[in-house]
N, C-alpha and C positions, 0 to 999 in steps of 0.2 A: 358141398365138396365131396367128390368120390372118396369113399372110405373103405372100399374093398377092391381086390385085384380085378374082379370082373367089371366093376363100374369104371375103374381107371382105364382098362384096356379097351372098353367100349367107347368111352367119351374123349379120351386124350389122344390126339393124333399127331400134333406138330411139336417141334422143338419148343416153341413158345408155350404150348400147353403144359409140357412136362417141367419147364422151368417154374411156371406158376404153381403147379402141383407140388413140386419139391419145396418151394418156399413155404407153402401152406402147411405141409406135413412137418417141416422142421419147426415152424412156429408152434404148432399144437404140441409137438413132442418135446419142446423146450431144449433142443440140442444146443451144445456149447460150441462156439466158434473160437478156436484158439490154435489151429494148426494151419496157418497160412492165410486165414481169412478172419475178419472181425464182424461180419454181418451175414444174415441168412441168404441174401441175394447172391453174394459172391460164392457162398458155400454151394448154392444150387448150381450156379454157372460152372463151378469147378467139377461137380459130380456129373452133371448132364453132358457137358461138352467133352470131358475126358472119356466118359463112357462111349460116346458116339464118335470119338476120334475127330472132333471138330476143334477149330481154334477157339481159345477163350477170349481173344481180343479180335476186333474187327470182324464180327461174326453175324451181323444183322441179316446178311443175305441168306442165312440158313434158318432163321427163326420160324419161318412158315413152311419149312420142308416137312413132309410127312414121314413118319417112321414105320419101319417094318414091324410085324408082330414080335419077332425075336428081339429087336431093339427095345420095344416097349416093355416086354417081359423082363429083360435085364435091368432096365431103368427102375421099374417098380420094385424089383427085389433089392436093388442097392439102396433106393430111397428108404424102404421099410427097414432095412438092416441098419441104416444110419440112425433111424429113429428108435427102433426097438432095442438094439444092442449098443447104441451110441458109438458105433465103429467110425473112426475118422475117415473122411473121404479118401485120403491118400492110400489107406489100406484096402479100400474097396476097389480102387482103380489100379493099384500097384504102382502109382507114379506120384511124385511130388516135385514141385518147382523150387529152385533156389537160385537167386541172382539171374533169373530169366532162363535157367537151364533145367531141363527135366532129368529126374533121377529115379531109378528103380528103388522101391522101398517095399518092405513087408514088416510084419510084427517083430522081426528080430532087430530092427533098428528104429531109432527115433525118427520122427517126421521132421525134415529140415525146416528151420525157422530162425536160425541164429542171426542177430544183428551184426555179427562179424562180417557179413556180406558187404555192408556199407564201407567198412574199413578196406576191404579188398577192392571194391569198385573205385575207391580213391587211391588205389595202389599204395596204401600205407601212409598217404599224406606226408606230413612233416617228419614222421617217425622213420620212414625209409628214405625220404628226401631224394627220390629218384636214383638211389645207389643200386648197383647190381645185386640181384638176389639169386644166389646160386643154388641154395638148398632150403627147402621148406618142410616143416613137420606139421601135419594135422594130427594132433594128439587126442585120443578118444574120438576117432573119426566116424564111427557109425557107418552110414551109407557112403562116406567119402566125399560128400557134397562140398564141404569147405575146402578140402585139399584139391579136389578136381577143379573147382572154380578158381582157386589160387593158381593152379597150373595154367589155366586159360588167361589169367591176368598177367602172369609172369612167364611168357613163353620160352624163356631160356632156363627156367628153374627145374631142378630135380625135386620131386615131392614124395615124401613118405607118408602113408596113411597108417596110423597105428591104433589098434583097438584090441582089447583083451578077449573079445567075443569071436569065436570061429565063424558064427553065422554072419556077424557084421563084416568080417573079412570077405566072406563069399559074396555078399551084396556089393561091397566096395569094388571087388575085382570085376564084377559084371559091369559096374558103372565105368570103370577104367576102360574096359573093352568097348563100351558104348561110344566113348569119345576118342577111341584110337590113341590112347595115351600110355600104352604099356611100355613105351621106350623111355618115358620120363616119370611115371607115377607107379609107385610100388605099395601094395597093401601088406602090412606086417602084423602078425599076431603078437601082441606085447602087452605086458602089465606095466602101463605107463612107459618109462624109459628103459625097462629091463632088457629088451632085445634090440635096442637102437644104438646107433653110433653117430655122434655129432662130428663136427659142429654144424649147426643150422643157422642160417641168417635170419630166419623167421620161424618162430614156433607159435602155432595157432592152437590154443588149448580150450576145448569145450567139453569138459568132463561132467559127470553127474554132479549137480550142485543143489538139489532140492533137499531142504532140511526135513526133519521128522514131522514137524507141525504142518508144513505145507504139503507134504506127501499125504497126510491124513485128510486134507481138505481139497485135493485135486478132483475136478469133475470126472465123471465116468469115462469120458473119452480118453483120458490119460492112462486109464487102467489097461488099455490095449497096448500101450508102449512098454518095452522091456524095463522092468524096475531097475535092472543093472545100469541102464542109461540115465536114470533119474535120481534115485535115492543116494544120498551122500552123508548119512549119519545125522546126529542131533543138530549140528550147526551148519550142515551143508558143505563142510570143508574136508571131508574124508579123503578126497583125491587132490583137490586144488592146493591144500597145504603142502602135500608132498611135491606137487609140481613146482610150486614157487621155490621150495627149498632146494630142489635138484636141478632146476632149469639151467643155472649158470654153467654147469658142467657140460651141457649139450648145446650151448650157444656160441656162435662166433664172437670175437672180442667186441664187435660193434653190432651184435645181434639184438633182436627184439622179441620179447614175449608178449603175446596178446592172449588174455584169458577172459573167459566168461563165467560169472558166478551168480547172475541174476539177483534174486532177493537176498542172497547170502553176502552181499557186498559189505554190510556193517560188520559181520562176523570176521570177514577176511581182513578188514582194516584193523579190527581189534587184535587179531592174531599176529599182525605184522605192523605195529605202530610206527616203526622206523622207516618203512618203505615209502618212497614217493610215488604212490599210485597216481596215474592220470586216468580218470574215468571218462569214457567217450560219450558224446551226445549224438543221437541218431535222429535223422529227419523222419524215418519211417517207423519209429517206435523201437522199443527194446531198451534195456538198461543193464547195468552190472557188468560192463566189459571194460577191462583195464589194459593199460600198456605200461610195461616196464622194460628198460634197456638192460643190457648185460652188466653195465657198470653199476647200476643200482642193486643188482643181485649178487655182485661179487662179494665173497667173504661171508655170505649168509650161512650160518652154522646149521646144518641139517638137524642137529639134535636140540637146537635152541627152541624154546617154547614161546618165544616172543614176550 
């Protein structure tokens, strides 16, 4: 296997060559797949095809196409950076996909991967039951992928994207412009609900929820993501506990809160033993996403410790 840039550039000519080379390098380098892929082949397809601006599906007609010297040099650099620095593919290409939609990303925002996408693809299922959705909040929105995807699923809705990070707001605004949604989607810099005004029919909350133990065990790839978007204190509930206590004030009377807490699910249930959480099951993987309606949250004392 070529192990130097000179060897690679001399012997690897086609898209197929570079896909094979990427898989081999990723295997030797023991890269971790956890940002939209779960195997080395898909990881290689994502990096190579996005770098060459080729489709990731139905692309067999391109596999034997020969690359220019500039394309091969760019690919070699990105493959080696993926291995040596463990940089996630999305940060190398500047793009990530969520619900079949491409979004601009950089190291100021998390790479989209939330299972909340399945909830949106089903248009809320029995929880929304086909009722009109006028206002949606994507809380801790990062790149804005969840809220923008929600705007696409609910074409009549006004959507707020709220995040405490100025950098995240900038990326979200660029993604809003990308989809021509500035008339319906607004990016707001806010510490949770601080700068927001309800009521919302649907709140989609995907805050930081990684507890201290899991933060210490994360693979190197996750160190490229902003800690502000991951770390959530000893039990992973630093933000979600606040969200659950405050959400009722920002929900419509028949509104719904959907929240993601991942591995912090047991801690959240222990913090709110009286709440009737419904935990969603997903066909495409993911866990720790709950649904609560406004009625369940009514009267929850913000100062109560559970």
